[in-house]
N, C-alpha and C positions, 0 to 999 in steps of 0.2 A: 197607738199613741205616737209612735215615731213618724208614721205617715201623716198624722194630723199636724205635728210640729213642722214637718217638711212642707206641707201644704200652706201652713201659716206663713212660713218664711218666703215661699214663692209669691204668695199673695202680697206680703209686705213689700218685697222687692219690686213687684209689678206696680204697686201703688206708688212707691217712691219714685220709680222711673217715670210714671205718668205725671207725678207732681213736678219733677224736674223739667220734663218736656213742656209742661204747661207754663212753668216759670220762665223757661227760655223763650217760648213763643211770646209770652207777655212782655219780657224784656225787649225782644226784637221789635214788637209793635210800638213800645214806648220810644225806642231809639229811632225808628222810622218816623214816628210822629214828631219827635224833636227836630230831626233833620228837615222834615217838610216844613215845620213852622219856621225854622231858621232861614230856609231858602225863601219862603214867602216874605219874611221880614226884610231880607236883603233886597228883594225886588220892590217892596213897598216904599223903600227909601225915606222912611220917616226921620226927621231931624236933619242935622247938618253933616258935614264931611266927617267929623270926629265920630259921630254915631254910626255912619256908614262903614268906616274902617273897623270899628269895634265889632259890628255884626259880622263882617267878612272874616275878621280874625277868629271870632267864636266858631263860625262854621268850619273854617280851616282846621281849627283845633279838634273839633268833633271828628272831622274826616281822618286826621292822623291817628286817632285812637281806634279806628275801625280795623277789623281783620279783613281778609280777602272777601269773605261773603258779605261783610258789611259794606265794603267799597262797591261791590257789585250792586247792592241795594241802593247805595248813594246815587249811582249813575242811573238806575231805573227811576228813582224819584226825580232826578234832574230832568230826565226825558219827558216827564209830565208837563214841564214848562216849555211846551212846543209852540209853534206858530198857531195862532187862533184863526181857524179857517173863516169863521163868520166875520171877524174883524178885517181880515185880508180882503174878503169879497166886498165888504162895505167900502173899504178904502179904494179898491179898484173901480167900483161903480161911481164913487164920488169924483175920482179923477176923470173918468169918461164924461161925466155930466157937468163938470165945473167950467165956468167961463174962463177966458184967457188970463184975466188978472189974478185968478186964484189957483191956477194950475200948478205953479211952483210950490205953493203951500201943500196942495193935495198930493203932489208927487213925493214931498217929504214924508207925509203921513203914510203913503204906500210903502216907501222904503222902510219906515219903522215897523210896519205890519209884516213885512217880509222877513224880519229878523226875529228868530226865536228868543223868548225871554231868557233862556239859559245863557245866551251870549252876554247879555247885560250882567247877569249874575257872575259869570266867570271873569269878566273884565274887572270886576270890583276888587279882585285879589291883587291887582297891579298896585293898588294904593297902600298896601300894608307891607311892613318890612319882611323881606323874604318871600313876598307874594309871587314874584316871577318864577323863582326856583320851585315854589310850591306847585304852580301850574305845570311846569315842565315835568315834575315828578308825577303829578296827577295824570298827565297824558300818558306817561310811561305805564301807569296802572291800567288806564283805559285801553291802550293798545293790546295788552294781554287778554282783554276780555271782549274784543270786538265781535267774536262769533257767538256771544251769549245772548245778544239782543239786537235786532235789526236797527233800533234807534241809536245804538252806540256809535255806529259808523257816521251818522249824521252829526252827532255831537262832536266826534273827532274831526270832521271836516271843518266845522266852525272853530274848534280849538286850534287846529293847525293854522287856520287863516289868522287868528289872533296872534299866535306865536310868530308866524312869518313876518307880520308887521312889526312886532316888538324886536325881532332879531334880524332886522334889515342890516345888511353889510355895513351901511353907513354908521351904525351905532356901535360896531365892534372894534375892539382895540387889539392890534397885533402886538404881542409881547414876546421877546426872547426870554426863554426860561433858562436860568443858570443854576448852578449848584448852590448859590446864595439865596434862592427862593425859600420861603418858609417851609419847615418840615412837613406840615400838614398838606400844603400844596403839592410837594414832591411825592408824598404818599398817594395822593389822588392820581397823579400822573402815572405812577407805577401801576396802580390798580386799573386805570383806564386803558393802558397799552393793550391793543387788541391784535397786533400782528406778530410781534416778537416779544415773548414774555421777558419781563424784568425779574431776574432771579433773586437779586439782593441789592443792597445799597451801592456796592461797588459797581455793579452793572449800570445802575442809574447814573452814578457819578461819571462814568466813562462816556455816557451818551450826552453829557451836558458840558463838556469842557474839551480843551485841545482842538483837534480838527473835527469835532462833532458839534452840531448845533441842534437846538429844539425851539420851535416857535409855536405859539398857541393863540387862538382867538378867545377873547374874554368879553363879557357884556357888563356894562356899568352896574346893572342890578344883581350880578352874580360875580363879583370881583375875585372870589376865591375858588371859582369853579371853571376849569377849562371847558370850552365847548367842543373844540377839535384841536388836535396838535399834530405837527409833522416833525419827524426826526431827519436830520440831514448829515451826510458824511461829505467832507470836503477832501477831494482827491485830485489826482492828475491822470486818471484813467476811468473808462466806463467799466465799473465793477459788475461782475456777473455771479459772484458767489457771496451769499449773505454771511458766511462764516468770516470772511475777510473784514466785513463791516463791524461785526459784533465782537470780534476777538480783542479782548482787553490788552493782550500782549503783543498786538500787531505794532510794527514799526510806525511811529508817528510821521505825519507828512512833513517833508522838508521843502522849503521854498513856498511860493505862492500857489494856491489851488487854481486849477483850470476847469475842474468838473465839480458840480454839486449833485450828489445822489440823494434823492428823497426816498428813504428806504422804509419808512413806516408812517402811515397816516391813520389816526385813530379818532373816531367820533366818540365823544364822552357822555353825552346826554341822550338816553334812549327816548326821552320825551320829545326830542327835536328831530326824530326820524322823518325823512321826507323834506326837511328844510336844509338845503345844500349850502355848505360853506367852503367845500374843498377847492372849487375853481378859484375863488377869490384868494384863499389861503396860499395856494401854490404861486399864483401870480405876484402876490404882495411879498412873499418870502423871497422869490427870485429877484424882485426889484430891490429889496433891502440888501440881499447878499451881493448884488451887482454893484451897489454903491459902496459896500464895505470892502469888496475884493474886485478891483478893476481887472484882475487877471482871469476871472471866470468867463468861460466861453460856452460851456455845455451844461444844460440843466436836464437831468434825467431821473428816472425812478429805478428802483430794483424791487419789482412787485411780484406777489404770489399769483397763482392761477387757481383760485379755490374751486372752480367748477369742473376742471378738466377731467379728473378721474371719474367723477359721477357720470359725466357724459360718455366717457370712453367705455365704462363697464356696460352701458346700454348698447354700445356698438360691437362689443366683443362676445356676443352670445355664441356665434359659430366659431369665430376666431381662427380662420384658416392659417394664419401666420404663427400661431402659438404665443402671441404676446401676453394673453391673460395668464397662461401657464408660467411663462417666464417671470412675470411680475408677482406671481404667487409664491415664488421661491424666496424663502426667508434670507435676507441679507444679499439679495441680488446686486444691490448698489455697491457692495464691497468686492464683488467678483469682477475683475477687469474684463474678462471674456464675455460674461453675461451682460454687463453694462454696455459694452461696445456694440453687442448684437442688437440691443434695444435702442441705442442712441438715435440712429437715423429714422427708423419707422416712427418712434414716439415724437420726435421733433417735427416730422412731417405732419403727423396727426394733430399735434398741438397747433401748428401754423394754420391748419384747416379749421380747427375748433375756434381759434381766436378771430379769424377773419370771415369764415363762411357760415358758421352756425349762428343763427340770428333768433331773436325773440321779437315780441310785438313791437311794431314801429321800425322794423328793419335794423334794430340795434344789436350790438354784440351780446351774445348769450352770457358770457362771463361777466359777473358784476364789477370786478376790478377793471377789466378791459373797458367796459362801458363807461366807468367813472373817468378814466384818463382820456379815452377817445372823445368823450363829450366835452372834456375840458380843452380839446384842441391838440392833444399829444399825438405823436407818431409811434406806431408799433415798430420799434427799432431792431430788437434782437431777442431771441429765445436762448436761454442759457441752460445747458445740460448740467444736471446735478448741482444746481445752484443753491438748493436748500435740502440738506440731508436730515433735517429734523423729522421726528415721527409725523408731525403735521404736514410738513412739506412732501414727504413720500406718500402720505395718505391722500392728499388733495391733488397733487400734480406730478406724481412720480419724480419728485425732486427738482423739477424744472422751475425757473423763474424768468421774468421778462423785464427788459429795459424798455420803458416808454420814454421817448425823447421829446422835450419841450423846446422847439425852435421858436424863439420868441416872436419873430416876425412872420411865422406861419401859423400861429395858434388860431387866429380868428378864421382864416380860410379853412383850416382843418376842421374846426368846430362846425362851421357852416355846412361843409360838405357832408360831414357825418350826421348832423342833426336833420338835414333836409333830404339827403339821398342814401344815408346809411353807408357812405363811402368811407373806407378806412385807409388812412395814410400809413404806408409801410416803408421800412428801410430796405436796402439791398439784400441783407442777409435773410430777411423774412420772405422777400420776393423770390429768392433762389429756392427756399424751402417749398414755397407754394408751386413753383414750376415743377420741381421734382416730385411733389405729391400727386400731381396729375398723372 
């Protein structure tokens, strides 16, 4: 009798699970069909502009209610609205066979056939409130899923092209961010800080007043969301230690500044990856600061070297000099003798890494180095133990770099780097490279 009851329970549980699975599958099919119908309605474009905005808003609302699996299904359904090969071939043939007076019209039809319908669908979100931000966040979701379907990469190419047009530098506003900004905006700023963590409100306040400045690019369609921001320290020397910049108890600047140190640049919107604002941001901030402080003569960064230790570990498999063992000692940076023994070999290796280790296109392997060098900066100085945070030690053995922006050399440096992979260096780096040989 007990065995029978147990069997009944197992059978009941199995039936219940089967029913639940069936219901879930049925719900998924209904959701997919609703999405597909809504996408088709958006592309059919029945009615006027008000109706079109309403359909796009309804589709966007559906998307926001989806979980991760649902969003993946959304992109798979979107991928079905691809280029019509037959229509494309017909348009191409029509262009070949058309008389001269009709070629312009036929060329336009070919251009239309070359564009996947999903492009028209995605651009419709631009017309609804919050639609631009919606598309930026949608692309952030898509970027996480690129390896799940080959078609996703093609959708992303088109979406990136749309966003690149909408986020042209000419549309962006450079704004100085002060402590008087709305609290919600300041919270976002602290959350988006990607280089040096903002630990509390006092940290943030220090970075927005006195001899510290913060500038951000904003888009008219996203006025409450920074796209990218840079933090600046106004000083009278080329600083090589980030603790001097972040120390809230440091003595404030006296007199007029002669040096502007860009010590943190953070991209805020993951969905805008691959759309570069940094070059324009640095130039426009330097221009604005120059007008505000006629005493400024030097514009430089204090930058991390995020790829150095990863590269170095691959080179130290045999490690004849014992560098790996020394770096493996806990607290080596606090031992003056150990730190001094490592200083020269590590700085030489770092100079080699930054200038000689290349990736595709003959560009610097380190991503931060590539960013500044492609913007026309000069690799000026490597600073020993400039960042003793856990992250700094893990990524670069505590070293940091000053990249120098000499305003009348930026264009020449940029051209030499982008065409020949040539890296402009300062005297201190050149000395390290000579000794490294």
